[in-house]
C-alpha positions in Angstrom: 100.2 87.5 88.5 102.1 88.7 91.4 103.5 84.8 91.9 104.2 84.7 88.0 106.6 87.6 88.8 107.9 86.3 92.0 108.9 83.0 90.4 110.3 84.5 87.1 112.3 87.1 89.2 113.6 84.1 91.4 114.8 82.3 88.2 116.3 85.3 86.5 118.4 85.1 90.2 119.1 81.9 90.2 120.3 81.8 86.6 122.3 85.3 87.3 123.8 83.6 90.6 124.5 80.3 88.3 126.9 82.5 85.9 128.5 84.2 89.0 129.3 80.3 90.3 130.7 79.7 86.9 132.7 82.6 86.7 134.1 82.4 90.4 135.1 78.6 89.1 137.0 80.3 86.5 138.6 82.7 88.8 139.2 80.2 91.0 140.8 77.6 88.7 143.2 80.6 87.6 143.9 81.9 91.0 144.8 78.3 92.4 146.4 77.3 89.0 148.8 80.3 89.6 149.1 80.3 93.3 150.0 76.2 92.6 152.6 76.9 89.7 154.0 79.7 92.2 154.3 77.0 95.4 155.0 73.8 93.8 157.3 75.0 91.2 159.4 76.7 94.0 158.9 73.8 95.9 160.3 71.6 93.1 162.8 73.8 92.2 164.3 73.8 95.7 163.7 70.0 96.0 165.7 69.8 93.2 168.8 72.3 94.2 168.7 71.0 97.5 169.1 67.1 96.2 172.0 68.4 93.9 173.5 70.2 96.3 173.7 66.7 98.1 175.2 64.9 95.1 178.1 67.6 94.8 179.0 67.3 98.8 178.7 63.3 97.7 181.3 64.0 94.9 183.3 66.1 97.4 183.2 63.1 99.8 184.4 60.7 97.2 187.2 62.7 96.5 188.1 63.3 100.2 188.0 59.7 100.9 190.6 59.1 97.9 192.9 61.4 99.6 192.6 59.8 103.1 193.4 56.5 101.2 196.4 58.0 100.1 197.4 59.8 103.3 197.1 56.3 104.7 199.2 54.6 102.2 201.3 56.8 103.3 201.7 56.4 107.1 201.6 52.6 106.1 205.3 53.4 104.3 206.3 55.4 107.1 205.9 52.8 110.0 207.9 50.2 108.0 210.4 49.2 110.5 212.1 47.3 108.0 212.2 50.3 105.5 213.6 53.1 108.4 216.0 50.3 109.0 217.4 49.6 105.4 217.0 53.8 105.0 219.7 54.0 108.6 221.5 51.1 107.3 222.3 52.5 103.5 223.6 55.9 105.1 225.8 53.7 107.1 227.1 51.9 104.5 225.8 53.4 101.1 226.7 50.7 98.5 224.4 50.1 95.7 223.1 46.8 97.0 221.8 48.5 100.1 220.3 51.0 97.8 218.5 48.1 95.6 217.1 46.5 98.8 215.7 49.8 99.6 214.2 49.7 95.7 212.6 45.9 95.9 211.4 46.4 99.6 209.7 50.0 98.0 208.0 47.7 95.4 207.2 45.3 98.2 205.2 47.3 100.2 203.1 49.1 97.1 202.7 45.7 95.0 199.1 45.2 96.8 197.9 48.5 96.4 196.4 48.8 92.9 195.7 52.8 92.7 199.6 53.3 93.4 201.8 53.0 90.6 205.0 53.9 92.2 206.9 55.6 95.7 210.0 57.9 95.1 212.1 58.6 98.2 214.7 61.6 98.1 217.2 61.5 100.4 220.0 63.8 101.3 223.1 64.3 99.4 220.9 63.6 96.1 219.9 60.0 96.5 216.8 58.3 95.3 215.1 55.5 96.0 212.6 53.9 93.5 209.9 51.1 93.5 210.8 48.9 90.6 207.8 50.8 88.2 208.9 52.6 85.7 207.9 56.6 85.7 206.8 58.2 82.9 207.8 61.9 82.0 204.7 63.6 83.5 205.6 61.8 86.5 209.4 62.8 86.2 207.6 66.4 85.6 206.2 66.4 88.9 209.9 66.7 90.6 210.4 70.0 89.1 207.2 71.8 90.4 206.5 74.5 93.2 204.9 72.2 95.4 207.4 69.4 95.5 210.6 72.1 95.9 208.3 73.8 99.2 207.8 70.3 100.6 211.4 69.4 99.6 212.7 72.3 101.6 210.6 71.5 104.4 208.3 75.0 103.8 205.6 72.5 103.9 205.5 69.0 105.4 202.4 67.4 103.0 201.6 68.6 99.2 199.4 67.3 96.2 200.4 67.7 92.5 197.5 68.8 90.1 195.7 66.0 88.8 197.5 65.1 85.3 197.2 62.5 82.6 199.7 59.8 80.7 198.9 57.5 78.3 200.1 53.9 78.3 199.1 51.6 76.1 196.6 53.8 73.8 194.8 53.9 77.6 194.6 57.5 79.5 195.4 57.5 83.2 194.4 60.5 85.6 197.4 60.5 88.4 198.2 62.4 91.1 201.4 62.9 92.7 201.7 63.1 96.8 204.7 65.0 98.7 205.5 63.8 102.3 208.3 65.4 104.2 209.9 63.0 106.9 213.4 62.7 109.3 215.4 59.8 110.4 217.9 61.0 112.8 219.0 64.3 111.9 218.6 63.1 108.0 215.5 64.8 105.9 213.6 62.8 103.4 210.7 64.0 101.1 208.8 60.7 99.9 206.8 61.1 96.5 203.6 58.7 95.8 202.4 58.9 92.4 198.3 57.7 92.8 196.0 56.1 90.2 193.4 58.8 90.2 191.7 57.3 87.6 188.7 55.9 89.5 188.4 59.1 91.5 188.1 61.0 88.5 185.6 58.6 86.7 183.5 58.8 89.7 183.2 62.1 89.3 182.8 62.4 85.8 179.5 59.7 86.3 178.1 61.8 88.9 178.5 64.7 87.1 177.0 63.5 84.3 174.0 62.4 86.2 173.0 65.7 87.7 175.4 68.3 86.7 176.3 70.2 82.9 180.0 70.2 84.7 182.0 70.5 87.3 185.8 71.9 87.8 188.1 71.3 91.0 190.3 73.7 92.3 193.6 73.3 94.1 194.0 75.7 97.8 195.5 78.4 95.3 192.2 78.5 93.5 193.9 77.3 90.5 191.6 75.1 88.1 193.4 71.8 87.5 190.6 69.1 86.7 187.4 70.3 84.8 184.8 68.4 83.1 181.9 69.0 80.8 180.0 72.9 80.8 181.3 74.9 83.7 179.0 78.1 82.7 179.7 81.3 81.8 180.2 82.7 85.6 183.2 84.8 85.9 185.7 84.0 88.7 183.2 81.8 90.1 185.5 79.4 91.8 187.2 82.4 93.5 183.5 83.9 95.0 182.4 80.3 95.9 185.8 79.6 97.8 184.7 82.2 100.7 181.2 79.8 101.0 181.0 77.3 103.5 180.5 74.2 102.2 177.5 73.3 100.7 176.3 76.7 99.4 175.3 77.7 96.3 175.3 80.4 94.0 172.7 81.8 91.6 174.1 83.1 89.1 172.9 84.8 85.6 173.0 81.4 83.7 172.2 78.8 86.2 173.1 77.6 89.5 177.0 76.8 90.6 177.3 74.5 93.6 180.4 74.5 96.0 181.8 71.9 98.5 185.2 72.0 100.2 187.7 69.3 100.2 189.2 69.4 103.5 192.3 67.5 103.3 194.3 68.8 100.5 192.3 72.2 100.5 190.6 71.7 97.4 187.0 72.6 96.5 184.9 71.5 94.0 182.6 73.5 91.9 179.6 71.8 90.1 177.5 73.9 87.3 173.7 73.4 86.3 171.9 75.5 83.9 168.5 77.0 84.4 167.1 74.4 81.4 169.1 71.4 83.1 167.4 72.5 86.3 163.9 73.2 84.5 164.1 69.2 82.4 164.8 67.4 86.1 161.1 68.3 87.1 159.7 69.0 84.3 157.4 66.0 84.1 156.5 65.7 88.0 155.3 69.5 87.6 153.3 69.0 84.9 151.8 65.6 85.7 150.7 67.5 89.3 149.8 70.5 87.6 146.9 68.5 85.2 145.7 66.7 87.9 145.2 70.0 90.4 143.2 71.4 87.5 141.3 68.4 87.1 140.1 68.0 90.8 139.4 72.3 90.7 137.1 71.3 87.3 135.8 68.5 89.0 135.0 70.2 92.4 133.1 73.2 90.5 130.8 70.9 89.0 130.1 68.5 91.6 129.4 71.5 93.7 127.6 74.0 91.7 123.8 72.8 92.8 124.9 72.5 96.4 126.2 76.4 96.0 123.1 77.2 94.2 120.8 76.2 97.1 122.7 77.7 99.6 123.3 81.0 97.6 119.2 81.1 97.2 118.3 81.5 100.8 121.3 83.6 101.5 120.2 86.2 98.4 116.4 85.9 100.2 117.8 87.0 103.6 119.6 89.7 102.0 116.9 91.1 100.2 115.4 91.7 103.4 118.1 93.1 105.1 118.2 95.8 102.2 114.3 96.9 103.3 115.7 97.3 107.0 118.9 99.7 105.6 115.8 101.6 103.8 114.2 101.9 107.0 111.6 99.1 107.5 112.3 97.5 111.6 109.1 95.7 110.6 110.5 93.2 108.2 111.5 89.1 109.2 113.1 86.9 107.4 110.7 84.0 106.6 113.6 81.5 106.1 112.8 78.4 108.6 115.8 75.6 107.6 117.6 73.7 110.0 121.1 74.5 108.4 123.4 77.4 109.4 121.2 79.7 107.1 118.2 79.0 109.1 120.0 79.9 112.3 121.4 82.7 110.8 117.5 84.5 109.5 116.3 83.4 113.4 119.5 85.4 114.8 118.4 88.3 112.5 115.3 87.9 113.8 116.0 88.3 117.4 118.5 91.2 116.2 115.4 93.1 114.7 113.3 92.4 118.1 116.3 93.9 120.0 116.8 96.5 118.0 113.3 98.0 118.2 113.9 97.1 122.0 116.7 99.3 122.0 115.2 102.1 119.9 112.4 102.4 121.9 115.0 102.7 125.2 116.4 105.3 123.5 113.1 107.2 122.8 112.2 106.9 126.8 115.7 108.2 127.9 115.9 111.2 125.2 112.1 112.1 126.7 114.0 112.0 130.1 117.6 113.7 129.0 114.7 116.9 127.5 112.6 116.9 130.6 115.9 117.1 132.7 117.6 119.7 130.5 114.1 121.7 130.9 114.8 121.7 134.7 117.8 122.6 134.6 116.9 126.0 132.6 114.2 126.4 135.3 116.6 126.2 138.1 119.3 128.5 136.5 116.8 131.1 137.4 117.2 131.9 141.5 113.3 133.4 142.2 114.6 133.9 145.8 117.2 136.5 144.4 114.9 138.0 141.9 112.6 138.9 144.8 115.8 140.7 146.9 116.6 142.1 143.6 112.9 143.8 143.1 113.0 144.7 146.7 116.5 146.8 146.6 115.1 148.8 143.4 111.7 149.9 145.3 114.0 150.5 147.7 116.1 152.6 146.0 113.2 154.1 144.0 112.0 155.5 147.5 115.1 157.3 148.0 115.2 158.4 144.6 118.2 157.0 143.6 117.1 157.0 140.1 120.9 155.8 138.8 121.3 153.3 141.4 117.8 151.9 140.2 118.8 152.0 136.3 121.7 150.0 137.0 120.5 147.4 139.3 117.3 147.1 136.8 120.1 146.7 133.3 122.1 143.9 135.6 119.0 141.9 136.3 118.0 142.3 132.8 121.3 140.8 131.8 121.2 138.0 133.8 117.4 137.1 132.7 118.8 137.6 129.1 121.0 135.0 129.8 118.8 132.5 131.4 116.7 132.7 128.6 119.2 133.4 125.6 119.5 129.1 125.3 118.6 126.5 122.7 116.5 123.5 124.1 119.9 121.2 124.3 122.1 123.8 124.7 123.7 123.7 128.4 126.8 125.7 127.9 128.0 129.3 127.2 131.5 130.8 126.9 133.5 131.9 129.6 133.2 135.6 129.0 129.7 135.6 129.0 129.8 133.5 132.7 132.6 136.2 133.9 129.6 138.8 132.6 126.7 137.5 134.2 128.9 136.8 137.7 130.0 140.4 137.3 126.2 141.6 137.0 125.3 139.7 140.0 128.2 140.8 141.8 126.7 144.7 140.8 123.7 144.1 142.7 124.8 142.5 145.4 127.4 144.9 146.4 124.2 147.6 146.3 122.7 145.5 148.5 125.0 145.4 151.1 127.7 148.1 150.3 130.1 146.2 151.8 134.1 145.9 150.8 134.4 142.5 149.1 136.4 142.5 146.3 135.7 140.0 143.2 139.2 139.0 141.1 139.3 137.3 137.8 142.3 135.3 136.7 141.5 134.9 133.0 143.5 134.5 130.1 141.7 136.3 127.0 142.2 133.8 124.4 139.8 131.5 126.7 137.2 134.5 126.8 135.1 131.8 123.6 135.7 128.7 124.9 132.6 127.0 126.7 131.9 125.7 129.8 128.7 124.4 131.6 126.3 127.4 131.9 125.5 129.3 135.3 128.3 127.2 136.9 130.0 130.3 138.5 127.6 132.2 140.0 126.2 129.9 142.4 129.3 129.5 144.1 129.9 132.6 144.1 126.6 133.1 146.3 127.9 130.7 148.1 131.5 132.1 149.3 129.2 135.6 150.1 126.5 134.4 152.3 128.9 131.3 154.2 132.6 132.3 153.9 132.7 136.3 154.0 129.4 137.1 155.8 129.8 138.4 159.6 127.2 136.1 161.7 126.4 138.5 164.2 126.9 142.3 162.0 126.3 140.6 158.9 128.6 142.7 157.3 130.8 141.3 154.2 134.1 141.9 153.9 137.2 139.7 152.3 137.7 138.7 148.9 137.0 136.3 146.5 139.8 134.8 143.5 138.0 133.2 140.3 140.8 131.4 138.2 140.1 129.0 135.1 143.2 128.0 133.4 143.5 125.1 130.5 145.4 121.9 131.2 147.2 121.2 127.6 144.2 120.0 125.3 141.8 118.1 127.6 141.3 119.7 130.5 139.3 123.4 132.0 140.8 124.1 135.8 138.4 126.5 137.4 139.1 127.7 140.9 136.9 129.8 142.8 138.7 130.7 146.6 137.8 133.2 149.1 139.4 134.2 152.1 136.8 134.1 154.7 135.8 131.2 157.3 136.0 128.3 155.1 134.0 125.1 155.6 133.1 123.4 158.0 134.9 120.2 159.0 131.9 118.1 159.5 129.9 119.8 156.3 133.2 119.6 153.9 133.1 115.4 154.4 129.5 115.7 153.4 130.3 117.9 150.3 133.3 115.4 149.0 131.0 112.2 149.7 127.8 113.2 147.9 126.7 109.9 147.5 126.4 108.9 151.0 125.3 112.8 152.2 123.4 114.2 149.2 119.9 113.7 151.3 121.5 115.3 154.7 122.6 118.1 153.0 119.1 119.0 151.7 117.8 118.7 154.6 119.9 121.0 156.0 119.1 123.6 153.4 122.5 124.3 152.9 125.0 124.2 149.8 122.3 123.4 147.5 123.9 125.0 144.7 126.7 122.6 145.1 124.6 119.6 145.4 123.1 121.1 141.9 126.1 121.8 139.9 127.9 118.5 140.9 124.8 117.1 139.8 124.7 118.9 136.3 128.6 117.9 135.8 127.6 114.5 136.5 125.1 114.8 133.4 126.9 116.7 130.9 130.1 115.0 131.4 129.1 111.8 133.1 132.0 110.1 135.1 134.6 112.5 133.4 134.6 115.6 135.7 135.8 116.3 138.8 135.1 118.8 141.7 136.9 119.0 145.1 136.4 121.3 148.1 139.2 122.2 150.8 140.2 125.1 152.7 143.3 126.8 152.2 143.1 130.5 154.1 139.2 130.0 153.3 136.9 127.8 151.5 138.3 126.4 147.9 136.2 124.9 145.2 138.2 123.4 142.3 136.7 121.8 139.5 138.3 119.8 136.4 136.0 119.6 133.1 137.1 118.0 129.6 137.3 120.4 127.0 135.0 118.2 124.9 131.4 117.6 126.4 130.2 114.0 126.9 126.8 113.4 127.6 125.5 117.2 126.3 123.7 117.7 123.1 
């Protein structure tokens, strides 16, 4: 029955996992489709915009090439030695014959240039020379434009008219006039070349039809003098784009506006593409790519379903095993023995369980030793020799009938004993106020014993009284100061003072300083005390300064390597301890 139940349970799990796989596949399909839409759409859009910007730049290049050809034509005419000589001759002999010669020469110079309709030279004293072509009314009007007058008055050396149209024999031509100011000797001339711009305009229209909804040409005054197709609804779009670098585009509310500059006549061209035109330019490519991507993802979900189920089943079994460990069963091992990554994971898991069990055993052993050390510390807090001496003092007072002294000594001893016993199993700290009280009680007993003039001075701020420091830390050092620093070895008299200072450095450390004005440390002993790792055994053999060694060991136990104790001489012996505020290593 148990095996049947496990088999049914396993089937339910596999069925549940299959549903999860299907849901994951659907979510993955939606997510991947969305991501593909976002990134592919952006990529195709940016690619189309880049291509369209290049087309707009190509239109500008076509116009620029035409203008350069027009400029080359003017230079060709101006470098004609024959033309210059005939003009010079005419002003030496202004006859009709010489004027006719100039007109014929102008005609012969441009007759082979298909895009040049006519040439006119305006000379001094209202003299005009024309090629044999008859000027249309629209061409005659160019001499009245502001641009022509500025070139004629030598304000500008070069000028261009707007593109205008004229109709001849039912054919409409796009024309443009080019003005150039030059000198012959002291005489000033203005040459006008009437350029047939029909080919240039048709090129612009053809390129616009394949890439844009429309475009417009603006002159250096930002006046639109040619426009084809729809140019959008952007307000002052030419002025806005005029400040951009060539090849820039502006994302308007109704579409994209592409800008390119035409350097020679200082024009610019602004082409417009609506969002609809932009979308239609790559819609089919996007739709086909999206369909193929969705189809591939569906195929992968169907094809990978058996493999995913085969992978998920052992993972589920391993997860169930780990759940038992989470519940506290550290004897639960994985039984998966495959030769794939899941099998490797199972073996690593079993090794981890073994390591964890060994680590727990090590921790238990360490805690046992730690509790034993704490117990030894508690025992070490009671100095049996001190108790013996105190009881002797009490007996001496009793024989002398000094009742009050007996009560004082006994009360002090009781407080010290209570402090020794007032401790929890893992509590190794006490308040600074309690430590001061213990030292004061000890001080009462020692003063009764020796009846000498030794002063104990405390320099501790009251706000630190309730702070905790290691228990029984100060009294052993005070005892060392009494019997190794202030005692006169010949008379046995104790005389001097002991000053105890406790301060807090920020929120991190306590600084405890215990100083006397006695004879200080012997230099050899001082070196040994400040190098305990090398000299502890030697100090123990000498039987002195055991309290210092004991304190250093306790500090290492409580704070690990984060506390320090330094001993030096400064008008006597000084012991300085620097203890972290937070206890590391203590319970």
